[in-house]
C-alpha positions as CSV (number, residue, x, y, z in Angstrom):
1,M,3.2,11.7,-22.2
2,K,6.7,11.6,-21.0
3,N,6.6,14.8,-18.9
4,F,3.1,13.9,-17.7
5,L,4.7,10.7,-16.3
6,S,7.4,12.2,-14.8
7,I,5.6,14.8,-12.8
8,S,3.0,11.9,-11.6
9,V,6.3,10.3,-10.4
10,F,7.3,13.6,-8.7
11,L,4.0,14.1,-6.8
12,E,3.7,10.3,-6.2
13,T,6.8,10.8,-3.9
14,Q,6.3,14.3,-2.7
15,K,2.8,12.7,-1.2
16,P,3.9,12.8,2.6
17,Y,5.3,16.8,2.2
18,L,2.4,17.6,0.4
19,A,0.1,16.6,3.0
20,M,2.1,17.9,5.8
21,L,2.1,20.9,3.9
22,L,-1.9,21.0,3.6
23,T,-2.4,20.2,7.5
24,Q,-0.5,23.2,8.2
25,F,-2.2,25.5,6.1
26,L,-5.5,24.0,7.4
27,Y,-4.4,24.4,10.9
28,A,-3.8,28.2,10.1
29,G,-6.9,28.4,8.5
30,M,-8.7,26.6,11.3
31,A,-7.3,29.3,14.0
32,L,-8.2,32.3,11.8
33,L,-11.8,31.3,11.5
34,S,-11.9,30.7,15.3
35,K,-10.2,33.6,16.1
36,A,-13.1,35.1,14.0
37,A,-16.3,33.4,15.2
38,I,-15.0,34.6,19.0
39,D,-14.9,38.1,18.1
40,E,-17.9,37.7,16.9
41,G,-19.4,36.9,20.2
42,M,-19.6,33.1,19.6
43,T,-18.7,31.7,23.4
44,P,-15.8,29.5,23.2
45,C,-17.9,26.3,25.1
46,V,-20.3,26.7,21.9
47,F,-17.9,26.5,19.3
48,V,-16.4,23.6,20.9
49,V,-20.0,21.8,20.9
50,Y,-20.4,22.7,16.8
51,R,-16.8,21.7,16.3
52,Q,-17.1,18.3,18.3
53,A,-20.7,17.8,16.7
54,F,-19.6,18.2,13.1
55,A,-16.4,15.9,13.9
56,S,-19.0,12.8,15.0
57,L,-20.8,13.5,12.2
58,A,-18.6,13.4,9.6
59,L,-16.7,10.5,11.2
60,A,-19.6,8.0,12.3
61,P,-20.5,6.3,8.7
62,F,-16.8,5.8,8.3
63,S,-16.4,4.5,11.9
64,F,-19.9,2.6,11.6
65,L,-18.7,1.0,8.0
66,L,-15.3,0.0,8.7
67,E,-14.5,-0.9,12.4
68,R,-17.8,-2.7,13.4
69,K,-16.6,-6.2,12.7
70,Q,-13.4,-5.2,14.9
71,A,-15.5,-2.9,17.7
72,P,-16.1,-4.3,21.3
73,P,-19.6,-4.8,22.1
74,M,-21.0,-1.4,23.4
75,S,-21.4,-1.9,27.3
76,C,-21.0,0.5,30.3
77,P,-17.5,0.7,30.8
78,V,-17.1,0.8,27.1
79,L,-19.1,3.7,26.9
80,F,-17.5,5.4,30.2
81,R,-13.8,4.9,28.7
82,I,-15.5,7.0,25.2
83,F,-16.9,9.6,27.5
84,L,-13.8,9.5,29.4
85,A,-11.4,10.1,26.5
86,S,-13.6,12.3,24.8
87,L,-13.9,14.6,27.8
88,F,-10.2,14.8,28.6
89,G,-8.9,14.2,25.0
90,M,-10.2,16.9,22.8
91,T,-13.0,18.5,24.5
92,L,-11.1,19.9,27.4
93,S,-8.1,21.1,25.5
94,L,-9.9,22.6,22.7
95,N,-11.6,24.5,25.6
96,L,-8.4,25.8,26.8
97,Y,-7.5,26.3,23.4
98,Y,-10.1,28.5,22.3
99,V,-10.6,30.5,25.7
100,A,-6.6,31.2,25.2
101,L,-7.4,32.2,21.5
102,N,-9.8,34.5,22.5
103,Y,-7.0,36.8,25.1
104,T,-4.1,36.2,22.0
105,S,-4.2,36.7,18.0
106,A,-5.0,34.1,16.0
107,T,-0.9,34.3,14.7
108,F,-0.2,33.3,18.3
109,A,-2.2,30.5,18.5
110,A,-1.6,29.2,15.1
111,A,2.6,29.2,16.0
112,S,1.2,27.8,19.6
113,T,-0.1,24.3,17.7
114,N,3.2,23.8,16.6
115,T,4.8,23.4,19.9
116,I,2.6,20.5,21.0
117,L,4.9,18.2,19.8
118,A,8.2,19.8,21.7
119,I,6.4,19.8,24.8
120,T,4.9,16.1,24.7
121,F,8.5,15.1,24.2
122,I,9.5,17.1,27.1
123,V,6.7,16.1,29.3
124,S,7.1,12.4,28.4
125,T,11.0,12.7,29.1
126,F,10.4,13.8,33.1
127,L,7.6,11.1,33.1
128,R,9.4,8.3,32.0
């Protein structure tokens, strides 16, 4: 029983590190699956549409149930902001990523995702 408690305490303290490790494995797996789908003939734009649709369907119930009281009322300006954020935020980024993945290897694509934070820091330093 004492060993079980010590393992439980150890896992509790290591949760952030395990979550970080799982995230990196998921990024690498996504790069491999994306490369395989694109190599089989799926166009990057179609792949992005499927990915965004799946993400919307997976996150919409949580958003509706957890955030419905704090969300602003839906109006044309709010819908326009959501459209712009989704277009220039993830959709454009994913389209460029998958087009680049079409020309490079999955290993390079997985490694390039790790440089995003460094590049963001450098750009934010210059634009400060």
